[in-house]
C-alpha positions as CSV (number, residue, x, y, z in Angstrom):
1,M,61.3,-195.3,-177.7
2,A,57.9,-193.7,-177.6
3,R,56.7,-191.6,-174.7
4,K,54.7,-193.6,-172.1
5,S,51.7,-191.3,-172.3
6,L,51.3,-192.0,-176.0
7,I,51.4,-195.8,-175.4
8,Q,48.9,-195.5,-172.6
9,R,46.6,-193.3,-174.8
10,E,46.7,-196.0,-177.5
11,K,45.9,-198.7,-175.0
12,K,42.9,-196.7,-173.8
13,R,41.7,-196.4,-177.4
14,Q,41.9,-200.1,-177.8
15,Q,39.9,-200.7,-174.7
16,L,37.2,-198.2,-175.8
17,E,37.1,-199.9,-179.2
18,Q,36.5,-203.3,-177.7
19,K,33.9,-201.9,-175.3
20,Y,31.8,-200.3,-178.0
21,H,32.5,-202.7,-180.8
22,L,29.2,-204.6,-180.6
23,I,27.1,-201.4,-180.3
24,R,28.8,-199.9,-183.4
25,R,28.4,-203.1,-185.4
26,S,24.7,-203.5,-184.5
27,S,23.9,-199.8,-185.3
28,K,25.6,-200.0,-188.7
29,K,23.6,-203.2,-189.5
30,Q,20.4,-201.4,-188.5
31,I,21.2,-198.4,-190.8
32,S,21.6,-200.8,-193.7
33,K,18.3,-202.5,-193.0
34,V,16.1,-199.5,-192.3
35,A,14.4,-197.9,-195.3
36,S,13.1,-194.6,-193.9
37,L,15.5,-191.6,-193.8
38,S,14.3,-190.3,-190.4
39,E,15.1,-193.7,-188.7
40,K,18.5,-193.7,-190.4
41,W,19.2,-190.2,-189.0
42,E,18.2,-191.4,-185.5
43,I,20.5,-194.4,-185.6
44,H,23.3,-192.2,-187.0
45,G,22.8,-189.8,-184.0
46,K,23.3,-192.8,-181.7
47,L,26.5,-193.6,-183.5
48,Q,27.7,-190.1,-183.1
49,S,27.0,-190.0,-179.4
50,L,29.5,-192.8,-178.8
51,P,33.0,-191.7,-177.8
52,R,35.2,-190.6,-180.7
53,N,38.1,-192.7,-179.6
54,S,36.0,-195.8,-179.7
55,A,36.1,-195.8,-183.5
56,P,38.4,-198.5,-185.0
57,T,39.9,-196.0,-187.5
58,R,41.5,-194.1,-184.7
59,L,43.6,-197.0,-183.6
60,H,47.2,-197.0,-184.6
61,R,49.6,-200.0,-184.7
62,R,52.7,-199.7,-182.6
63,C,55.7,-201.8,-182.0
64,F,55.1,-203.9,-178.9
65,L,58.7,-203.6,-177.7
66,T,59.4,-199.9,-178.2
67,G,56.0,-198.3,-178.9
68,R,57.3,-196.9,-182.2
69,P,54.3,-195.9,-184.4
70,R,56.0,-196.1,-187.8
71,A,57.8,-198.8,-189.7
72,N,56.5,-201.8,-187.8
73,Y,55.6,-205.0,-189.6
74,R,52.2,-206.6,-189.2
75,D,53.7,-210.1,-189.2
76,F,56.0,-209.3,-186.3
77,Q,53.8,-206.6,-184.6
């Protein structure tokens, strides 16, 4: 069984990802639409100012029963 602190940390990351999901998505759409490089850098700076743990790549699937991070199936969670 995983430590409780690791499970809570993962839950916190999930909440942050949900909170900043719309901001991230809209910023990435703006980057693709904008033509000038200076505006792209400005929007990129806004993306970097968001919390690091709000990025969806930092999420990790865990078993919902035990909290085990490895060897869990997507179909069964």
